[in-house]
Each structure stands twice: as structure tokens, then as C-alpha cells.
DRENMARVO-95135 format. One record per residue (C-alpha): y, x, z. Coordinates in Angstrom, 3 decimals, always signed. Each point is the difference from the previous one (the first is absolute). Layout:
<<Y, X, Z>>
...
end
This chain:
<<+34.826, -39.454, -36.878>>
<<-0.587, -2.849, +3.094>>
<<-3.447, +0.307, +0.028>>
<<-0.299, +3.721, -0.070>>
<<+2.788, +0.482, +2.718>>
<<-2.318, -1.796, +2.072>>
<<-2.864, +2.104, -1.227>>
<<+2.073, +2.941, +1.139>>
<<+1.133, -1.680, +3.254>>
<<-3.758, -0.349, +0.962>>
<<-1.139, +3.189, -0.909>>
<<+2.808, +1.707, +2.077>>
<<-1.363, -2.115, +3.024>>
<<-3.534, +0.924, -0.085>>
<<+0.654, +3.553, +0.051>>
<<+1.043, +1.574, -3.643>>
<<+2.974, +0.945, +1.153>>
<<+1.109, +3.831, +0.702>>
<<+1.365, +1.877, +3.199>>
<<+2.595, +1.193, -1.690>>
<<+3.156, -2.751, -0.517>>
<<+0.322, -1.319, -3.468>>
<<+3.732, -1.410, -0.550>>
<<-0.816, -1.928, -2.735>>
<<-2.767, -1.720, -1.844>>
<<-0.963, -0.392, -3.808>>
<<-2.928, -2.541, -1.634>>
<<-2.062, +1.432, -2.737>>
<<-1.614, -2.908, -2.479>>
<<-1.438, +0.492, -3.525>>
<<+0.054, -4.308, -0.495>>
<<+4.134, +0.592, +0.776>>
<<+0.086, -1.782, +3.589>>
<<+1.296, +3.140, +1.784>>
<<+3.266, +1.516, +0.019>>
<<-1.786, +2.729, -2.848>>
<<-2.482, -0.329, -2.662>>
<<-0.916, +3.811, +0.512>>
<<-0.913, +2.753, +2.526>>
<<+2.477, +2.028, -1.708>>
<<+2.417, -2.373, -0.888>>
<<-0.241, -0.355, +4.503>>
<<-0.049, +4.097, +0.349>>
<<+2.946, -0.106, -2.669>>
<<+2.857, -2.305, +1.574>>
<<-1.076, +0.496, +4.293>>
<<+1.677, +2.337, +2.203>>
<<-2.155, +2.576, +2.768>>
<<-1.495, -1.476, +2.797>>
<<-1.053, -3.253, -2.520>>
<<-2.702, -2.294, +0.800>>
<<-1.401, -0.866, -3.454>>
<<-2.835, -2.689, -0.023>>
<<-2.174, -0.779, -2.432>>
<<-1.425, -3.450, -1.394>>
<<-4.004, -0.365, -0.957>>
<<-0.611, +1.252, -3.607>>
<<-0.364, +2.814, -2.213>>
<<+2.609, +1.978, -0.712>>
<<-0.888, +2.672, -3.574>>
<<+3.317, +2.244, +0.089>>
<<+0.569, +3.637, +1.434>>
<<+1.862, +0.266, +3.259>>
<<+2.214, +3.403, +1.181>>
<<+1.795, -0.609, +3.080>>
<<+2.726, +2.183, +0.227>>
<<+0.183, +2.985, +3.077>>
<<+3.431, -2.052, +0.775>>
<<-1.718, -3.132, +0.741>>
<<-1.125, +1.152, +2.958>>
<<-1.519, -1.732, +3.138>>
<<-0.724, -2.963, -2.755>>
<<-2.690, -2.586, +1.595>>
<<-2.335, -1.130, -3.555>>
<<-2.551, -2.592, +1.326>>
<<-2.809, -2.058, -1.495>>
<<+0.904, -4.020, +1.103>>
<<-3.143, -1.304, +0.853>>
<<-1.583, +3.172, +2.228>>
<<-2.852, +0.154, -2.110>>
<<-0.018, +2.862, -2.066>>
<<-1.713, -0.908, -2.991>>
<<+2.792, -3.011, -0.620>>
<<+2.856, +2.520, -1.094>>
<<-1.141, +2.221, -2.940>>
<<+2.387, +2.643, -1.779>>
<<-1.696, +1.140, -2.429>>
<<+0.653, +2.478, -2.902>>
<<-2.466, +1.385, -2.569>>
<<+1.755, +3.470, -1.249>>
<<-1.603, +3.605, +0.128>>
<<+1.666, +3.209, -0.228>>
<<-0.771, +0.615, -3.630>>
<<+2.065, -3.817, -0.560>>
<<+3.455, +1.621, +2.803>>
<<-0.757, +3.772, -1.075>>
<<-1.456, +0.809, +3.965>>
<<-2.225, -0.511, +2.367>>
<<+3.358, -0.695, +2.938>>
<<+1.487, -2.115, -2.316>>
<<-3.168, -2.635, -0.308>>
<<+0.262, -1.915, +2.804>>
<<+0.589, -3.441, +0.202>>
<<+1.488, +0.077, +2.650>>
<<+2.477, +2.605, +1.284>>
<<+1.298, -0.049, +3.798>>
<<+2.954, +2.928, -0.302>>
<<+1.804, -1.518, +2.670>>
<<-0.667, +1.677, +4.468>>
<<-0.558, -2.586, +2.641>>
<<-1.708, -2.544, -2.030>>
<<-2.535, -2.064, +0.724>>
<<-2.121, -2.039, -2.140>>
<<-2.512, -3.092, +0.943>>
<<-2.872, -2.505, -1.215>>
<<+0.038, +0.453, -3.570>>
<<-2.279, +1.919, -2.763>>
<<+1.480, +2.933, -2.263>>
<<-1.919, +0.439, -2.970>>
<<-0.884, +2.306, -3.018>>
<<-2.163, -1.789, -2.351>>
<<+0.441, +2.296, -3.090>>
<<-3.862, +0.271, -1.318>>
<<-1.249, +3.441, -0.072>>
<<-2.988, -0.697, -2.387>>
<<+0.065, +2.552, -2.654>>
<<+3.568, +1.015, +1.088>>
<<+1.519, +4.014, -0.941>>
<<+1.487, +0.003, +3.316>>
<<-0.755, -2.600, +2.958>>
<<+2.477, +0.535, +2.677>>
<<+2.129, -2.681, +1.182>>
<<+1.525, -0.191, +2.739>>
<<+0.321, -3.590, +1.737>>
<<+1.875, +0.994, +3.198>>
<<+2.521, +2.910, +0.693>>
<<+1.116, +0.740, +3.360>>
<<+3.033, +2.119, -0.482>>
<<+1.827, -0.528, +3.321>>
<<-0.050, +1.227, +3.184>>
<<-1.179, -2.221, +3.301>>
<<-1.589, -2.721, -2.341>>
<<-2.301, -2.908, +1.648>>
<<-2.597, -2.001, -2.445>>
<<-1.655, -2.710, +2.261>>
<<-2.825, -2.073, -1.443>>
<<+0.437, +1.584, -3.301>>
<<-2.189, -0.030, -2.876>>
<<+0.708, +2.589, -2.374>>
<<-2.579, -0.633, -3.360>>
<<-0.847, +3.040, -2.402>>
<<-1.914, +2.669, -1.609>>
<<+0.642, +3.391, -0.495>>
<<+3.035, +1.250, +2.132>>
<<+0.707, -4.061, +1.755>>
<<+1.806, +1.538, +2.896>>
<<+3.030, +2.838, -0.241>>
<<+1.668, +1.838, +2.844>>
<<+3.093, +1.725, -1.174>>
<<+3.013, +1.544, +0.323>>
<<+2.945, +1.280, -1.754>>
<<-1.303, +3.896, +0.616>>
<<-3.274, +1.665, +1.023>>
<<+0.937, +0.354, +3.455>>
<<+0.844, -3.346, +0.681>>
<<-1.080, -1.638, +3.173>>
<<+0.027, -3.302, -1.105>>
<<-2.225, -2.414, +2.737>>
<<-1.520, -3.252, -0.957>>
<<-2.203, -2.618, +2.828>>
<<-2.595, -2.035, -2.120>>
<<-0.869, -2.421, +2.366>>
<<-3.205, -2.435, -0.205>>
<<-0.045, +0.576, -3.712>>
<<-2.214, +0.592, -3.123>>
<<-0.660, +2.379, -2.336>>
<<-1.676, -0.205, -3.084>>
<<-0.386, +2.595, -2.332>>
<<-2.148, +2.808, -1.778>>
<<+1.258, +3.541, -1.393>>
<<+2.193, +1.814, +2.997>>
<<+1.190, -3.768, +0.607>>
<<+2.067, +1.232, +3.762>>
<<+2.223, +3.482, -1.723>>
<<+3.135, +1.599, +0.607>>
<<+1.945, +1.790, +2.334>>
<<+1.228, -2.201, +2.937>>
<<-1.226, -1.030, +3.617>>
<<-2.083, -2.945, -0.213>>
<<-1.684, -1.768, +2.831>>
<<-2.452, -2.200, -1.030>>
<<-1.198, -2.766, +3.064>>
<<-2.348, -1.980, +0.393>>
<<-0.327, -0.614, -3.747>>
<<-3.084, -0.304, -2.416>>
<<+0.648, +2.574, -2.817>>
<<-2.757, -1.171, -3.118>>
<<-0.788, +2.561, -2.752>>
<<-1.577, -1.871, -2.621>>
<<-3.205, +1.165, -2.297>>
<<+0.823, +1.622, -3.570>>
<<-3.576, -0.915, -0.721>>
<<-1.214, +3.709, +0.263>>
<<-2.970, +0.185, +1.668>>
<<+0.978, +3.998, +1.743>>
<<+4.136, -0.426, +0.043>>
<<+1.881, -2.928, +0.271>>
<<+3.036, +1.623, +0.952>>
<<+2.539, +1.772, +2.959>>
<<+1.803, -2.524, +2.629>>
<<+2.697, +3.078, +1.501>>
<<+2.192, +2.689, -2.270>>
<<+2.352, +0.953, +2.859>>
<<+2.885, +3.005, -1.394>>
<<+1.058, +0.487, +3.782>>
<<+2.372, +2.673, -0.041>>
<<-1.179, +3.316, +2.177>>
<<+2.584, -0.564, +2.589>>
<<-0.555, -3.178, +0.892>>
<<-2.748, -0.827, +2.553>>
<<-0.494, -3.806, -1.085>>
<<-1.230, -1.265, -3.313>>
<<-2.213, -2.828, -0.147>>
<<-1.557, -2.203, +3.399>>
<<-2.255, -2.304, -0.053>>
<<-0.832, -1.750, +2.955>>
<<-2.971, -2.553, +0.736>>
<<-0.068, -0.997, -4.067>>
<<-2.754, -0.966, -1.388>>
<<-1.139, +1.350, -3.410>>
<<-1.624, -2.123, -2.142>>
<<-1.805, -0.096, -3.801>>
<<-2.031, -1.297, -1.910>>
<<-0.814, +3.159, -1.713>>
<<-3.484, +1.971, -0.020>>
<<-0.625, +1.396, +3.304>>
<<+0.814, +3.785, +0.096>>
<<+3.007, -0.217, -3.033>>
<<+2.749, +0.046, +1.707>>
<<+2.033, +2.513, +1.779>>
<<+3.008, -0.098, +2.680>>
<<+1.686, +2.464, -1.907>>
<<+1.972, +2.651, -1.203>>
<<+2.099, +2.745, -0.325>>
<<+3.544, -1.193, -1.921>>
<<+2.188, +3.160, -1.734>>
<<+3.230, -1.058, -1.546>>
<<+2.041, +2.831, +1.521>>
<<-3.090, +2.447, -0.175>>
<<-0.657, +1.675, +3.163>>
<<+3.019, -1.248, +2.147>>
<<-2.427, -2.874, -0.037>>
<<-2.633, -0.288, +2.984>>
<<-1.772, -3.609, -0.286>>
<<-0.219, -1.120, +3.819>>
<<-1.766, -3.514, +0.299>>
<<-2.080, -1.187, +3.223>>
<<-2.496, -3.248, +0.377>>
<<-0.623, -0.861, +3.538>>
<<-1.977, -2.264, +1.453>>
<<-0.499, -1.920, -3.380>>
<<-2.819, -1.325, -1.188>>
<<-1.105, +1.314, -3.087>>
<<-2.371, -2.328, -2.353>>
<<-3.206, +1.659, -1.711>>
<<+1.665, +0.843, -3.598>>
<<+1.556, +3.282, +1.828>>
<<-1.404, +2.970, -0.701>>
<<-1.898, +1.634, +3.220>>
<<-0.438, +3.191, -0.336>>
<<+2.777, +1.065, -1.561>>
<<+3.004, -3.148, +0.018>>
<<+2.639, +2.999, -1.209>>
<<+0.788, +1.309, -3.004>>
<<+2.328, +2.545, -2.017>>
<<+2.226, -0.536, -2.157>>
<<+0.868, +2.445, -2.927>>
<<-0.064, +3.049, +1.148>>
<<+1.005, -1.273, +3.611>>
<<-2.917, -0.267, +2.193>>
<<-0.537, -2.578, +2.446>>
<<-0.567, +3.099, +2.776>>
<<+3.564, +0.775, +0.278>>
<<+1.201, -3.221, +0.635>>
<<+0.339, -1.713, +3.160>>
<<-2.883, -2.301, -0.209>>
<<-1.172, -1.988, +3.274>>
<<-2.015, -2.836, +1.921>>
<<-0.535, -0.663, +3.235>>
<<-2.271, -2.753, +1.120>>
<<-0.880, -1.964, -3.203>>
<<-3.177, -2.673, -0.312>>
<<-1.473, -1.413, -2.470>>
<<-2.710, +0.929, -3.187>>
<<+2.914, +2.730, -1.218>>
<<+0.233, +1.326, +2.827>>
<<-1.046, +3.451, +1.255>>
<<-0.064, +3.395, +1.554>>
<<-0.681, +3.316, -1.994>>
<<+1.463, +3.314, -1.003>>
<<+2.144, -1.895, -3.053>>
<<+1.221, -2.426, +2.550>>
<<+2.740, +1.703, +2.153>>
<<+0.160, -1.762, +3.430>>
<<+2.833, -0.746, +2.785>>
<<-0.996, +0.692, +3.403>>
<<+1.610, -2.352, +2.562>>
<<+2.630, +2.362, +0.689>>
<<+1.247, +0.448, -3.275>>
<<-0.517, -3.443, -0.564>>
<<+2.795, -0.642, +2.172>>
<<+2.628, +1.917, -2.209>>
<<-1.252, -2.133, -3.473>>
<<+1.164, -3.350, +1.831>>
<<+1.993, -3.109, -2.064>>
<<+3.136, +0.444, +2.327>>
<<+0.014, +3.911, -0.728>>
<<+0.139, -0.755, -3.604>>
<<+2.619, -2.372, -0.367>>
<<+2.369, +1.869, +2.991>>
<<+1.384, +2.083, -2.141>>
<<+3.027, +1.465, +1.654>>
<<+1.490, -3.230, +0.744>>
<<-2.696, -1.641, +1.738>>
<<-0.884, -2.807, -1.856>>
<<-2.644, -1.802, +1.123>>
<<-0.845, -3.676, -1.618>>
<<-3.542, +0.215, +1.120>>
<<+0.901, -1.141, +3.446>>
end
């Protein structure tokens, strides 16, 4: 306990604290040297506004943070995201739905997650249903800083209590990995200075889709990728940037902007967007602006923002909402 407390103190002094004041602090360590052995046990015990610091290690457990536990700071003790791994291997076939397959589900508003990894290591090869969520971000005003989110299909979900929810999440200096629709949902999400890595599925023609946005058509802001790096080990020209998901039918109109980002050769240059079922990509709001790299380009199948339009699609405008929230600084 004393050793872990020293690590926690050092972490706080080196910038792992949050701007929000946290009245209480607890520690998690699998070896028993902390206040709790599991993150879920800590979440169950603490009140809103608590800092939970997790010692180095791998924690195989599903975690759910309820909405009532608002304004938590959940952080890895070392500051290195790969040192603290939260992992499970459930898929939709195990839990009854994609939405409930997540390794970590965070419903609490105002929560910050920092310097850790969330992973779903479900083995999708040969499985009848491959949807397996790593992180379900289901709360408003959430910040994810220096996190890794790892999976295959449906890695990262942004959701809410209704199809018209406008919950906001901000991912900064993070890494998201998957293959099919691995950033998906109806929330308003900004990825800032992050790496978006598409895994190869072993195909010479189609290695998946980065996004599957389900933005409500009355919400002007869905997913924004700002100064991100889109990388992959897949063959050139075999990955789509996204397709429109319509779980609520015509009430959905996917919205995605990728701007000032580096696109690897894996991105399909002639047509990086595609249809999902009967929902055509041309009915969605897919735009690019000032991207670079082997996967970048301009043509009739790649709608581009003008400079004046780009001023409307900034990090701050996506996240401001009606309360002026600005985690960007």
C-alpha cells in the first residue's frame, strides 16, 4: 500500500491529475497492495469526484461505471498506457447484444480516463458473430487522454440513452485499433492528435471500415478526426474511411469530418466512403479537409470542405454544446 501510494503521488506531480478537483483518492492493485484489487470494486465503493489510480498490471474483468459516479478520474499509475490493461473477451453472442459486450462501459458524465489500455481480446476468427466492444463511452463531457482502445470489430462505441442523445467525448493523444466499424455510434466525438490503426483482415480487396457513425440528422456534429494519423498493416487501397449506420432508420444521417490528418496507403483513394445496406454514403455528411499522405486525395467521391466551411468544424465547436464545454484549452 505504501509503495503504491508513493507511485500515485509521483503520478499526480507529473501531470496525471485533472483540472477538476477530486475530493478523495483510492488505489487499485491486483496484488492487494492498494485499497481494492479490481477497478469494479473501487467504482462500486467510491463517490462522485473520486480519483482512482490503478497500479501496473492486467485486470481481466468487465467494468461498468454508473451515471451516478460522475466526475471520476480513472488513471494508470505509471503514465504509460500499456502498463495498465483492462481486458475481457466477450462478444455480442455472449452478452446478447453488441452494446453489452464492452470490456469497459462508462456512463458517468464528466469522467476523465488517462494513461491506460482498454481491450477486448475476443478471438473473432471463425466466430458466427464478431462484434466485440472494448470501450463503450456512454456519458457526456468525457475525456480520454493517452489511452489505447484495442479490438477488432466495433472496438469503440459512443452511445447514449436515446437515438437523439448528443453526448460528447474528447480523445486526445490516444490510439484506437480495429478492423470493421471500429469507431461507431451516435455521439459527438473528437479525436485529437491520435492514431487510428486499421488491422489487416488478410484480404487483398477489403480490410474493413474505420467509422460507422449513426449521428442524429438534427445533430450537426458527429465524429471529428483532427490531426490524426490513419495507419495500417493492410494492403494498399483496401480500407474504407467509413459507412453510414442507421439503427433508427431515416432519423440517422452519419456525420464524419477528417481534417489535417495523415492517411496511409491502406485508405481507398478513389472512393474512401461506402454504403451500409440500403443507406448510401452519399446521403451522409462525410467530409475531408487538408489531409495528406498516400491515402489522401480529391475527387468526386471525396467531398471536401472549403476553408470557410472548415471554420465551422473545429474541435471547440463540436464539443461546446449548449454549456460551452471546452476541454481542448
